[in-house]
N, C-alpha and C positions, 0 to 999 in steps of 0.2 A: 736254280732257286734253292734246292736243298743244301747245296754247298754254301751259298750266301748266308743262309740261316745258321748254319753251323759256325761260320766265321764270326757272326754277330754274337752268338752265344758264347763262343770262346773268348771274344774280346771283353764281354761283360764280366765273365768269370775272372779274367786277368785283372780288370780294374778293381773288382771287389777284393781279390786277394792282395792287391797292392795297397788299398786303403784300409783294409781291416786291421792290420797291425797298428797303424797310426791311431785309429779309433780306440783300440784296446789299451793303448799306452797313455791315453788322456788321464792326467792325475785327478784324483778325487778332489772335490771342493774343500777348501780349508775350513775347519770348524770355526764357529764364531769365537772371536777373541773378546776379552773384556773391553768395553769402550774406554777410550783414552781421553781424558779431559785435560786441556791446557788451561790453567787458571791463574789469575793474578795472585801473587804471594799473599796478599791480605785476605784472601778467601780461605786460607788453609784450615784454621780452627773449625769454622762452620762447615766447610765442604767435606772435611774428613768425617764429621759426624753424619752428614747427609749420605755419604757413601756407605757408611755402616748401616744406616736405616734402609737404604735402597737394597742392600744385600739381604737384610732381614726380611724384607717384603717380597723380593723377587728371587732370592737365591743366587743372584748374579753379582760378580765382583766388578769393581770399577778401578781403573788405573788413573792416577792423577799426577801431572807434572806441574809444579809451581815455580814461577819465576816472574820477573818483571813483564808486564803486558807487551812492552816493546820487543823483548827477547823472544817471547812466544809467537808474536805476530810474524817476526822475521823467520822463525823456524818453520811456521806454516807456509810462508811464501816460498821457502826453500824445499818444500815437499814433505815436511814432517807429518806423520800419519795421525793427526788429531781428529777426534770425532766430535768434540765440542770445545768451543773457545769462549772463555769468560774474561773479558778485559775490565780493567779498573778505570778506563776512560773511553770516550767516544772516538778519540783520535786513531787509536790502533785498530779498532773495529772498522772504522771508515777506510783505513788504509787497505785492509783486506777486501772490503766491499768494493771499493773503487777498482781494485785489481781483478775483480771477478772471481775471487777465491772463496766466496761464501755460497752455500746452497740457498737458492731463492726462497723467500718467504719463511726463513727460519730465524731471522734476526729478531730479537726482542729486547726491550728495555727492562732490565731485571731489578737492580738495586740502587740505593743511594747510601752515602756515607758522610762523615764529618772529618774535617782536618783539625788536628789538635796538636798542642805542644806538650811534650812529656819530659819528665825528669826522673831520675832514680827514685824509688819509693821512699827512701829515707832522707831525701833532700829537703831543705827548708825553703826552697825557691818558690816564690809566687810571682806571677807575671800577669799584668793586665794588658791584654792585646788590644791595641788601638792605633790610630794614625800616629806615626812617629814614636812609638813606644821604644824604650831603651833595651832592646833585645841583646845588643852587643854588651851592654853593661851587665846584664843578667848572666851572660855566658862567661864574662871575664876572660881569663886566659885559656879557657876550655874550648870545646868544639860543639858545633851544632850538627847533629846527625840528620842526614836526609838521604833519600835514594837518588840516583843519578838525575841531575836537574835537566839534562839535555833530552832525556827520553822516558824515564820512569814516571808514570802518572803522578804518584805522590810527590815526586820531586818537581814536576812541572807545576802542579797546583801550589806547592810550597813557594817556589820562586815567584809565581804570579802574585801570591798573597803578600809576600815580603816587598815586592816592587810597589804594589798598590798602597801598602801601608807606609812606604817611604823609608824602609830600613835595609833594603837590599845591599846597597853599597857598603854599609858598615858590617854587614854579616858575611858577605861573600868570602872574605879571607879566612873565616872561621869554620867553613864547611868541612864536614867529614862525610864523603859520599859513599854509599853502599850500593850494591848491584840491584837490590830490591828493598821494598819498605820493611820487610821483616828483618833484613840485615841492619837497617837503620835502627830499628827497635832494639835489636840485640846490642848495639853499641851503647845505647843508653842503659839497658838492663845490666850490662857489665860494668857500668861506670866509666866507660871509655869516652863518652861524650857527656857534656854537662846537660844538654837539652837535645831534643829531637823533634822532628816534624813527621808525624805518622797519621794514620786514620784512627778514629775513635774505636773501631773494632779491634785494631791491633793493640791499643792500650788496654782494652778490656781483657784481651787474651794473655797478657803478660803481667803477673803479679809483682814483678820487680820494678815496675814503673808506675808513675801516677800522672794524671792529667793536671797540668798547671795552667792551661789556657786553651780556649777554643777560638779558632779563627772565624771571624765573621763570614757568613756565606757570601756577602757582597764583595769580599776580597779576592775571590777566585771563581772560576767557572763551576757550575754545579758538578758534584762528583757523582757520576753515573756509571753503573756497571752493565754493559750490554752483553748478551750471549748470542751465539749463532753456531750452526753446524758448518764446518768447512766443506767446500764443494766436493773434495776428493774422498770424503768419508764414505765407506761402504758398510759400516757397522749398522745392523738393523735395530740396535737398541739406542742409537744416538737420539732419535726424536723422542722416544719414551723417557730417556734420561733428562732431556731438556725440559720436558713437561713436568717431570718429577720435582724440579727445582721450585715449582709453584704449588706443589702438593701441601696440604695442611701441616704435615710433619716437618717438611723442609722449611716452610715459612716460620714455624715455631722456632726452629734452630737458628735461622738467620736473624730473627728479631731478638732472640735472647743474646746473640752475639753483638747486637747493636746496629745491624743493617736496617735501612728503611726499604720496604717493599714498594717498588714503583710500577711494575708491569705484570701482565698476564702472559702465559705461554702462547705462541702463535697457533693459529688454527690448523 
């Protein structure tokens, strides 16, 4: 019996000595990183200001990646480490939601916007947007700047509006497509395109362009910006940051930039 007890004690000592080094080598938990927001390019001016206000209030930084909502959604699908996604349309948020890539109960309807026609600030162009209007004539030999009509939300809204207004066929050969809506805005600001289709908030952010027409809301689907936390986010500040988008100081910034406030943060 004494011999058996000694063998058990020796065995336990061996097991402890074998596992102890592994426990001792467990790496310490990685410190919290700044939350990473994936946001539609049209959010840049307002969201940069909100990130500054967030840091002033909390002492914490925010990292932001701007691009077309389509590009960002595909990156999240591929495993990009986003902690918050803000899309410029419902389509790409639905895409991730249907794939099970969003954290449950974090999706919210955040903002609204307008679709406008812009020209360089010194242009003499005036355009009355209506059914069958002569947009091709207003452009002449120039180009109409849009973001990618097959995937970029502003491009999708723009194509839909031009089709409903009956001018798409005449305009399609004159398109100059950019990767995102701020790229389309830049083409007009530089004078490389005669006119461009962007959001009202983009036009407000760029002094080198002016609005020469507003597309009727009936000509396209409502412009809605949803936000949600991707399922794989582990950042503890993600939820607080999403809620901060509806804080009074954030709302003030967004409204000054021209956005319409549509929703409240999730519970």
